[in-house]
C-alpha positions in Angstrom: -52.1 73.9 -57.8 -50.8 76.4 -60.4 -50.5 73.7 -63.1 -54.2 72.7 -62.4 -55.3 76.3 -62.7 -53.3 76.7 -66.0 -54.9 73.6 -67.4 -58.4 74.8 -66.4 -57.7 78.2 -68.0 -56.4 76.7 -71.2 -59.5 74.4 -71.4 -61.8 77.4 -70.8 -60.0 79.3 -73.5 -60.3 76.4 -75.9 -64.0 76.0 -75.3 -64.6 79.7 -75.7 -62.8 79.8 -79.0 -64.8 76.7 -80.2 -68.1 78.4 -79.3 -67.0 81.7 -80.9 -66.1 79.8 -84.1 -69.4 77.9 -84.1 -71.5 81.1 -83.6 -69.4 83.1 -86.1 -69.8 80.2 -88.6 -73.6 80.1 -88.1 -74.0 83.9 -88.5 -72.0 83.8 -91.7 -74.4 81.2 -93.2 -77.5 83.1 -92.0 -79.9 84.1 -94.8 -82.1 87.1 -94.1 -85.8 86.3 -93.8 -88.5 88.9 -92.9 -90.5 86.2 -91.0 -87.7 86.1 -88.4 -88.4 89.7 -87.3 -89.8 89.7 -83.7 -92.6 91.8 -82.5 -91.7 94.2 -79.7 -94.3 94.4 -76.9 -95.3 97.8 -75.5 -93.9 98.2 -72.0 -95.1 101.2 -70.0 -92.1 103.0 -68.5 -92.2 105.3 -65.5 -90.4 108.7 -65.5 -87.3 107.0 -64.0 -87.3 104.6 -67.0 -88.4 101.7 -64.9 -91.4 99.4 -65.0 -93.3 97.4 -62.5 -93.5 93.6 -62.7 -97.1 92.6 -62.0 -98.2 89.0 -61.6 -100.8 88.0 -64.2 -101.8 84.6 -62.9 -100.9 81.5 -60.9 -99.8 78.6 -63.2 -99.2 75.9 -60.6 -99.0 75.2 -56.8 -96.8 72.8 -54.9 -95.5 72.2 -51.4 -91.8 71.8 -50.8 -90.6 69.8 -47.8 -87.7 71.3 -45.9 -85.9 70.2 -42.7 -88.0 72.5 -40.6 -91.4 71.8 -42.2 -93.1 72.6 -45.4 -93.2 75.7 -47.7 -96.2 76.3 -50.0 -95.0 77.7 -53.4 -96.9 79.1 -56.4 -95.6 79.4 -60.0 -96.3 83.0 -61.1 -96.6 84.2 -64.7 -95.4 87.8 -64.7 -96.5 90.6 -67.0 -94.2 91.2 -70.0 -92.9 87.6 -69.7 -93.5 84.3 -71.4 -94.7 81.1 -69.6 -91.2 79.7 -69.8 -90.0 82.6 -67.6 -92.5 82.0 -64.8 -91.0 81.8 -61.3 -91.7 79.9 -58.1 -92.6 82.2 -55.2 -93.6 81.7 -51.6 -97.4 81.5 -51.4 -97.6 83.4 -48.2 -95.7 86.5 -49.5 -97.7 86.4 -52.8 -101.0 86.3 -50.8 -99.9 89.3 -48.8 -98.8 91.4 -51.8 -101.3 90.2 -54.4 -104.5 88.9 -52.7 -106.5 89.3 -55.9 -104.6 86.3 -57.4 -106.2 84.0 -54.9 -109.9 83.9 -55.4 
């Protein structure tokens, strides 16, 4: 068991060093370009330095079958997030919290 753990650890260390070398190598070759600068979106912060995630729209709807029945899901696009970061949420809880999304 100990030998297997040691092999696993040495493999992980080897992979980590390969990744660090690759990233370091790429950063060294990077040429600065002003078109690579990203725009920062304005996010309204509360006094406690927090912000509220608000759903913007429903992107998709599906029904997932489980052992005990079916669960309706909706894919939600959240404020301050991109489409790639949308999440699947239970339709019932979203209807309860945000009825305005379902017209």
